[in-house]
Residue, then its C-alpha position, 0 to 999 in steps of 0.5 A: m530703160v523706159r521710153r515712149a514707143v515708136l512705130s519701129d517698135l511694133p514688131a517687138i510689141l506685137s510679139i510681146y503681146e502674143s507671148g502675153r496671150l499664150f501665157m494667160h491662156s496657159h495659166g487659166n485665163p483664156h478669155q482676156w485679150i482674145g481675137g489678137y487684142p490689142q491689134e496693130s491699129i490700136l497700138k498705132k493710135d496709142i503710139a500717136d497719142k504718146d501713151l504707149y511705153v516700152l521697156e528695153d535693155g538693148a531690145v524691147y522686152g516689155v510694154f504698157l500703156m500709161t495715160e492721164k486721160p480719165e478712163p471712161t470705164y472707171a466712171r462707174i464702179h461697184g465699189r469705190f476708188l481711193t482718190p478722186s481725179p486726177y490719176l494715171t491709168l496703166h493698161r496692157v502691161c506685158g513682158d516677153g516672158i523672159h524678163r520679170g517685174i514688168l509691172k514693178e518697172a511700169v509702176a516705178f516709172a508712173n510714180q515719177r508723176f506723183l499721181p494715184i495709179r489705177i489698173d484693172t484686170h480680168i477675174d481669171n488673171l490671177p498672176m496679174q492680181r498677185a502682181v498688182l497687190a504686191q505693188g501696193f495696189r488696193f482692190c477697189g471694186v468691179i468695173h465694166l468694159q464698154n462691151g459689158d465684161a467685168r474687170l477687177a479694179y485697183e488703185r495705188k495712192a500717189r507716192v510723194 
């Protein structure tokens, strides 16, 4: 089941993101989600904005951000997105390390909005790159975060 996150989910969400950081570090990606990112303050804002979602089956096992707001870092891309606005953005897709297919579930949920979906990931995040391509996304180019770090950007056309 997918639902909007609430403040009482924060302990589970923080634990899931810690598992994600450990997974990335042990799989050749020590540079993404550093310094405890995403911090609790960010997650509280995401919950208040109604953009943070959890996956649960009695307990929360996955989390992702989904928004229809334009992603500022997608305004400039070295490459080209497949479609113009509007689109959905998925960020910070993460699971507890036990359940598989978190991205697949997030994409299935996002498809209910009948909009193109965009996502980006770190160049060293090979497992996510494989998962994104397996979900039908196409590589569109490189975007840069506000701090200048590069990310690989993907888009999947709307399913109608």
